[in-house]
C-alpha positions as CSV (number, residue, x, y, z in Angstrom):
1,M,0.1,0.2,-0.2
2,K,1.5,3.6,-1.1
3,K,0.4,6.7,0.2
4,R,1.6,10.0,-1.4
5,C,3.5,12.8,0.6
6,P,1.9,16.3,0.3
7,K,5.1,18.2,0.1
8,C,7.1,16.2,-2.3
9,L,4.5,14.9,-4.2
10,Q,5.8,11.7,-4.5
11,P,3.8,8.2,-3.5
12,K,5.8,6.1,-1.1
13,N,5.7,2.9,0.7
14,L,3.8,3.4,4.3
15,D,6.8,2.6,6.5
16,E,8.5,5.7,4.7
17,F,5.8,7.4,7.0
18,Y,6.3,7.9,10.9
19,P,3.2,6.0,12.9
20,R,0.3,8.4,14.3
21,K,-2.1,6.4,15.8
22,Q,-4.9,9.5,15.3
23,A,-4.3,9.0,11.5
24,K,-6.7,6.5,9.7
25,D,-4.0,4.6,8.4
26,G,-2.0,5.0,11.1
27,R,0.9,7.3,9.7
28,R,1.9,10.8,9.5
29,S,0.9,12.5,6.2
30,R,4.3,14.0,5.4
31,C,7.0,11.3,4.8
32,I,10.2,10.4,6.9
33,A,12.8,12.3,4.6
34,C,10.5,15.4,4.4
35,E,9.8,15.7,7.6
36,I,13.6,15.7,8.6
37,E,14.4,18.2,6.1
38,D,12.2,20.3,7.8
39,V,13.3,19.7,11.3
40,L,17.1,20.3,9.8
41,A,15.9,23.7,8.4
42,Y,14.5,24.9,11.4
43,Q,17.5,24.0,13.4
44,A,19.5,26.3,11.0
45,R,17.4,28.6,11.3
46,Y,16.8,28.7,15.2
47,P,20.1,27.5,16.7
48,E,20.2,29.2,19.9
49,Q,16.4,27.7,20.4
50,T,17.8,24.3,19.0
51,A,20.5,24.1,21.1
52,R,18.3,25.3,24.4
53,G,15.5,22.5,23.5
54,K,18.1,20.1,23.3
55,R,20.4,21.0,26.7
56,R,16.8,21.0,28.6
57,W,15.8,17.7,26.6
58,Y,20.1,15.9,28.2
59,D,18.9,17.2,31.4
60,A,15.6,15.5,31.7
61,N,17.1,12.2,30.5
62,A,20.9,12.1,31.1
63,D,20.9,8.7,32.8
64,D,18.9,7.3,30.1
65,V,21.2,8.4,27.9
66,R,24.4,7.4,29.4
67,Q,22.7,3.9,29.9
68,R,21.9,3.5,26.2
69,R,25.5,4.6,25.5
70,R,27.1,2.2,27.6
71,D,24.8,-0.5,26.0
72,R,25.3,0.2,22.5
73,Y,29.4,0.4,23.4
74,W,29.3,-2.8,24.9
75,A,27.2,-4.8,22.6
76,N,29.4,-3.4,19.8
77,R,32.9,-3.2,21.3
78,E,35.1,-4.3,18.4
79,A,33.1,-2.3,16.1
80,E,33.3,0.8,18.7
81,L,37.4,0.3,19.0
82,A,37.7,0.0,15.3
83,Y,35.7,3.2,14.6
84,N,37.4,5.0,17.5
85,A,41.0,3.9,16.1
86,A,40.5,5.2,12.7
87,Y,38.6,8.5,13.9
88,D,41.3,9.4,16.1
89,E,43.9,8.5,13.8
90,K,42.6,11.1,11.3
91,N,41.3,13.7,13.7
92,R,44.1,13.1,16.3
93,V,45.0,16.9,17.2
94,E,41.1,18.1,17.3
95,R,40.4,15.2,19.3
96,R,43.1,15.9,21.5
97,R,41.8,19.5,22.2
98,K,38.6,18.9,22.7
99,N,39.5,16.0,25.3
100,T,41.5,18.4,27.1
101,T,39.1,20.9,27.1
102,R,36.3,18.7,28.4
103,M,38.7,17.2,31.2
104,R,39.8,20.5,32.3
105,R,36.0,21.5,32.6
106,I,35.2,18.5,34.7
107,R,38.1,18.9,37.1
108,K,37.5,22.0,37.4
109,I,33.8,21.8,38.8
110,N,34.5,18.8,40.7
111,P,38.1,17.9,41.1
112,E,37.4,15.1,43.7
113,Q,34.9,13.1,41.2
114,S,37.1,13.6,38.4
115,H,40.2,12.4,40.5
116,R,38.0,9.2,41.2
117,W,36.4,8.5,37.7
118,D,40.3,8.9,36.2
119,R,41.6,6.2,38.6
120,T,38.5,3.6,38.0
121,H,39.0,4.3,34.1
122,K,42.6,4.0,34.3
123,V,42.0,0.1,35.3
124,T,39.2,-0.5,33.1
125,R,41.5,0.5,29.9
126,R,44.4,-1.2,31.3
127,A,41.8,-4.4,31.6
128,L,40.8,-3.6,27.9
129,L,44.6,-3.2,26.5
130,L,45.9,-6.9,28.6
131,N,42.5,-8.6,27.0
132,A,41.4,-9.7,30.6
133,P,39.2,-12.7,29.8
134,V,36.1,-11.0,32.0
135,I,35.7,-7.2,32.4
136,E,33.3,-5.9,34.7
137,H,31.9,-2.4,35.4
138,F,32.1,-1.2,39.1
139,T,33.7,1.8,40.9
140,L,36.5,1.6,43.5
141,Q,33.8,3.2,46.4
142,E,31.6,-0.2,45.6
143,I,34.6,-2.3,46.7
144,A,35.8,-0.3,49.4
145,A,32.2,-0.6,51.1
146,R,32.0,-4.5,50.5
147,D,35.6,-4.8,51.9
148,Q,34.3,-2.4,54.8
149,W,37.0,0.2,53.9
150,R,40.1,-2.5,55.2
151,C,43.2,-3.4,53.1
152,H,42.8,-7.1,52.2
153,L,46.8,-7.0,53.0
154,C,47.4,-5.5,56.1
155,Q,44.0,-5.8,57.2
156,E,44.2,-1.7,58.3
157,L,41.9,0.9,57.5
158,V,41.9,2.5,54.2
159,T,41.2,6.4,53.8
160,R,40.4,7.7,50.1
161,Q,43.7,9.4,50.0
162,T,45.7,6.2,50.5
163,W,43.1,3.5,48.6
164,S,43.4,1.5,45.2
165,M,42.0,-1.7,43.4
166,D,44.4,-4.8,43.9
167,H,43.7,-7.7,41.4
168,L,44.2,-10.9,43.3
169,V,45.2,-12.8,40.4
170,P,46.9,-9.8,38.1
171,L,45.7,-8.7,34.9
172,S,49.3,-9.3,33.5
173,L,49.1,-12.8,34.6
174,G,45.3,-13.1,33.0
175,G,43.1,-12.5,35.4
176,E,40.1,-10.9,35.6
177,H,38.8,-7.4,35.9
178,S,35.6,-8.7,37.9
179,R,34.5,-7.9,41.5
180,A,35.2,-11.5,42.4
181,N,39.2,-10.9,41.6
182,V,39.5,-7.3,43.1
183,A,40.1,-6.2,46.5
184,L,40.6,-2.8,48.6
185,A,44.4,-2.5,49.1
186,H,46.9,0.5,50.5
187,Q,48.4,2.2,47.2
188,L,52.0,1.2,49.2
189,C,50.7,-2.3,49.8
190,N,49.7,-2.8,46.5
191,V,53.0,-1.7,45.1
192,K,54.8,-4.0,47.4
193,R,53.2,-6.7,46.3
194,G,53.2,-6.2,42.6
195,R,52.8,-9.7,40.8
196,R,53.7,-11.8,43.4
197,P,51.0,-14.1,44.6
198,L,48.9,-13.5,47.7
199,P,50.7,-14.8,50.9
200,P,48.9,-17.6,52.4
201,E,48.3,-16.0,55.8
202,V,45.9,-13.4,53.5
203,G,42.2,-14.4,53.7
204,L,40.3,-13.4,50.6
205,P,37.1,-11.1,50.6
206,E,33.7,-12.6,50.4
207,G,33.5,-13.6,46.6
208,G,37.0,-13.8,46.0
209,V,39.0,-16.3,43.8
210,A,42.0,-18.1,44.2
């Protein structure tokens, strides 16, 4: 079944029209191509109003947008990494300038949160580079709460100034980046241990792996 668009006057299939429940045929009057053309023309004519509208919508749906982006990335990680590598190679200087400007703005607004974000994502990036068999998404705050803010190596209390994430089986030895393979540790204790196996007297956190 075909329908004629009143703007471009072309007969098109119904699937080339956006749905509309109130219409008799369940479709809008104008075709998708013409509607997109009108939207782009409005955005070009009123850029300030368009930017304000987009910002209001993003602020109201920020969590959903971030979650969809995460889901899309992890569902197509190989393709995303290949695309990002090609884009970075083509736009290296401009991408670096934009990233630097964005990170400076974030650090200025919330320096403590940006510091935690940097450390968490640094570990995740390292796990990706080392092809860890399992990569889960969690924060150091979550691990600290689970381990009751105690270093699993010396059993002393840990603060945000001294905390770090220790992989029980190191990533360089094929360990997972998962909650079961991670424990809270002082930075100094973590550095001293290095890649050595855990001492037998050190107990694993609940859910840990040997």
